[in-house]
C-alpha positions as CSV (number, residue, x, y, z in Angstrom):
1,X,-16.9,-3.9,33.7
2,X,-13.6,-3.5,31.8
3,X,-11.1,-6.4,32.2
4,X,-7.7,-5.2,33.2
5,X,-4.8,-7.6,32.5
6,X,-1.3,-7.7,34.0
7,X,1.8,-8.4,31.9
8,X,1.7,-12.1,32.9
9,X,-2.0,-12.3,32.0
10,X,-1.6,-10.5,28.7
11,X,1.4,-12.7,27.8
12,X,-0.8,-15.8,28.4
13,X,-3.7,-14.2,26.5
14,X,-1.5,-13.3,23.5
15,X,0.6,-16.5,23.8
16,X,3.8,-14.4,24.0
17,X,6.8,-14.2,26.3
18,X,6.3,-11.9,29.3
19,X,9.5,-10.1,28.6
20,X,8.3,-9.4,25.0
21,X,5.1,-7.9,26.3
22,X,7.0,-5.8,28.8
23,X,9.4,-4.5,26.1
24,X,6.4,-3.7,23.8
25,X,4.8,-1.8,26.6
26,X,8.0,0.1,27.5
27,X,8.3,1.2,23.8
28,X,4.7,2.2,23.6
29,X,4.1,-0.3,20.8
30,X,1.2,-2.0,22.7
31,X,-1.6,0.0,24.4
32,X,-1.2,-0.1,28.1
33,X,-0.9,2.1,31.2
34,X,1.6,2.1,34.0
35,X,-0.1,2.1,37.4
36,X,2.3,2.5,40.3
37,X,5.2,0.3,39.1
38,X,3.1,-2.2,37.2
39,X,1.7,-2.3,33.6
40,X,-2.0,-2.8,33.1
41,X,-3.9,-3.5,29.8
42,X,-7.6,-3.2,29.0
43,X,-8.6,-6.4,27.3
44,X,-11.1,-4.6,25.0
45,X,-8.4,-2.1,23.8
46,X,-5.9,-5.0,23.3
47,X,-8.5,-6.9,21.2
48,X,-9.1,-3.7,19.1
49,X,-5.4,-3.2,18.7
50,X,-4.8,-6.8,17.6
51,X,-7.6,-6.4,15.0
52,X,-6.0,-3.3,13.6
53,X,-2.5,-4.7,13.6
54,X,-3.8,-7.7,11.6
55,X,-5.0,-5.5,8.7
56,X,-2.7,-4.9,5.9
57,X,-1.5,-1.2,5.7
58,X,-3.6,1.1,3.6
59,X,-1.7,2.4,0.6
60,X,-2.0,5.5,-1.4
61,X,-2.3,4.4,-5.0
62,X,-2.3,6.4,-8.2
63,X,-3.8,4.9,-11.4
64,X,-2.7,6.6,-14.6
65,X,-4.7,5.6,-17.6
66,X,-6.6,7.5,-20.3
67,X,-9.3,4.8,-20.4
68,X,-12.0,5.8,-17.8
69,X,-13.2,2.1,-17.5
70,X,-9.7,0.9,-16.6
71,X,-9.4,3.7,-14.0
72,X,-12.9,2.8,-12.6
73,X,-11.9,-0.9,-12.4
74,X,-8.7,-0.2,-10.5
75,X,-10.4,2.3,-8.2
76,X,-13.2,0.0,-7.4
77,X,-11.0,-3.0,-6.7
78,X,-8.4,-1.2,-4.7
79,X,-10.8,1.0,-2.7
80,X,-12.9,-2.0,-1.8
81,X,-9.7,-3.4,-0.1
82,X,-9.2,-0.2,2.0
83,X,-6.7,1.6,-0.2
84,X,-6.9,5.3,-1.1
85,X,-7.0,5.6,-4.8
86,X,-6.5,8.6,-7.1
87,X,-7.0,8.2,-10.9
88,X,-5.7,10.6,-13.6
89,X,-6.0,10.4,-17.4
90,X,-2.5,11.7,-18.4
91,X,1.2,11.8,-17.6
92,X,1.3,15.5,-16.7
93,X,-1.6,15.1,-14.3
94,X,0.1,12.1,-12.8
95,X,3.2,14.1,-12.1
96,X,1.2,17.0,-10.6
97,X,-0.5,14.5,-8.2
98,X,2.8,12.8,-7.2
99,X,4.5,16.2,-6.5
100,X,1.4,17.3,-4.5
101,X,0.7,14.2,-2.4
102,X,3.2,11.3,-3.0
103,X,2.1,7.8,-3.5
104,X,3.2,4.3,-2.4
105,X,2.3,2.7,-5.7
106,X,1.5,3.8,-9.3
107,X,-0.3,1.7,-11.9
108,X,0.9,3.3,-15.1
109,X,-0.3,2.8,-18.7
110,X,2.3,3.2,-21.4
111,X,0.3,4.9,-24.1
112,X,-1.0,8.2,-22.7
113,X,-1.8,11.7,-23.9
114,X,0.7,14.5,-23.1
115,X,3.7,12.2,-22.5
116,X,4.2,8.5,-22.8
117,X,4.4,6.1,-19.9
118,X,8.2,5.7,-20.1
119,X,8.6,9.5,-19.7
120,X,6.2,9.5,-16.8
121,X,8.1,6.5,-15.2
122,X,11.4,8.3,-15.4
123,X,9.9,11.4,-13.9
124,X,8.3,9.5,-11.1
125,X,11.7,7.9,-10.2
126,X,13.3,11.3,-10.3
127,X,10.7,12.7,-7.9
128,X,10.6,9.7,-5.5
129,X,12.8,6.7,-6.3
130,X,10.9,4.7,-3.6
131,X,7.6,4.8,-5.4
132,X,6.7,1.4,-6.8
133,X,5.5,1.5,-10.4
134,X,3.6,-1.2,-12.1
135,X,3.2,-0.9,-15.9
136,X,-0.2,-1.8,-17.3
137,X,-0.3,-2.1,-21.1
138,X,-2.3,-3.6,-23.9
139,X,0.9,-3.7,-26.0
140,X,3.5,-5.6,-24.1
141,X,5.6,-6.1,-27.3
142,X,5.6,-2.4,-28.1
143,X,8.9,-0.5,-28.2
144,X,7.7,1.6,-25.2
145,X,7.7,-1.6,-23.1
146,X,11.3,-2.3,-24.0
147,X,12.2,1.3,-23.0
148,X,10.4,0.9,-19.7
149,X,12.4,-2.3,-19.0
150,X,15.6,-0.4,-19.5
151,X,14.6,1.9,-16.6
152,X,15.2,-0.8,-14.1
153,X,13.2,-3.6,-12.3
154,X,9.5,-3.4,-12.8
155,X,6.3,-5.3,-12.7
156,X,4.1,-5.3,-15.8
157,X,0.5,-6.4,-16.3
158,X,-1.2,-7.0,-19.7
159,X,-4.6,-5.5,-20.4
160,X,-7.3,-6.4,-20.0
161,X,-6.6,-6.9,-16.3
162,X,-8.9,-8.8,-14.0
163,X,-9.7,-7.8,-10.4
164,X,-7.9,-11.0,-9.2
165,X,-4.7,-10.1,-11.1
166,X,-4.8,-6.6,-9.6
167,X,-5.1,-8.0,-6.0
168,X,-2.6,-10.8,-6.6
169,X,-0.1,-8.2,-7.8
170,X,-0.7,-6.0,-4.8
171,X,-0.4,-8.9,-2.4
172,X,2.9,-9.9,-4.1
173,X,4.3,-6.5,-3.5
174,X,3.3,-6.5,0.2
175,X,5.5,-9.5,1.0
């Protein structure tokens, strides 16, 4: 049999103030149903909701690199942590994808066929200034890196990149 909780019982279960639970229910931010004049909550649904709320949000991530092994590494690491990942080997393809779908985050190599990473970085910011861009390069002292820095605040990773560095960088950005 399903366990139904009142606001008072749910507040005790979640270790929250009753008024906070009531406000969450009124706003529809917590799964509940109003029966008569009182709110009721199924414990099983609340448990599922709490589990889902504890997960970090899934991000749409674009990886732009002409090295298939680098793309595969990023895709494997990020997808294994629940993110949706698209990989492309060139700047023009990256811009096509961004115009088509939009992304929360882009890992961008600087040396690419078709157009360099700085040109792609500028175009990304023109298309969607909110998209976070992380430069990934084997040549951090290259002139392209200096040009990228002039485009504004950015995060840069040096190749080769380990799975731990990828995840640490992603976690840093989620704070």
